[in-house]
C-alpha positions, -999 to +999 in steps of 0.1 A: -529+156+095-558+180+098-562+198+130-591+216+146-588+254+154-588+245+190-558+221+185-540+248+166-546+273+194-532+249+220-502+242+198-496+280+195-499+283+233-474+255+238-450+270+213-452+304+230-445+288+263-415+268+250-400+300+234-405+319+266-388+292+287-360+290+261-353+326+269-353+320+306-382+345+312-409+343+337-445+346+325-445+380+342-414+392+323-428+380+290-461+396+296-445+429+304-423+428+273-453+420+252-474+449+268-501+427+282-513+416+316-500+385+333-534+368+334-536+373+296-502+358+291-510+328+313-543+323+294-525+325+261-500+298+271-528+275+284-554+280+257-537+297+228-540+334+219-575+347+220-567+378+200-545+382+170-531+413+186-519+393+216-503+368+193-485+395+174-473+412+206-460+379+219-442+372+186-425+406+188-415+402+224-401+367+217-383+379+185-402+356+161-424+380+142-408+374+108-430+344+100-463+362+108-465+377+073-462+342+058-494+329+075-515+337+045-493+335+014-506+348-019-521+322-041-499+309-069-502+326-102-524+306-126-504+316-157-472+334-168-491+367-176-505+368-141-470+362-126-455+390-147-483+414-137-477+407-100-440+412-104-446+445-122-470+457-095-444+448-068-417+470-083-440+499-092-435+529-069-465+544-052-477+576-066-469+607-046-493+636-043-482+671-054-478+695-025-508+716-018-508+752-029-515+780-006-546+800-015-539+833-031-554+863-013 
């Protein structure tokens, strides 16, 4: 079923509230742990997170940040060559810079 952005925000707010209640925390305690004001936390539970930063902070405070990186998965490879290129890029180590030399007097 397709949902509107507003419906998804409300669902996120409800899920955040349910997770907080499951931990037995007050809104004040959850807000403190997430590093945000109480009014921001209350608004997030009622209407959904208004800022991505607030959602991320809430996820960390409630120990459910693992799924955040999966919100926007990479598109599927369109062919085997593309898949092999992605795998090779994933294992390639980043290049390191050579140390800077001190100027000679």
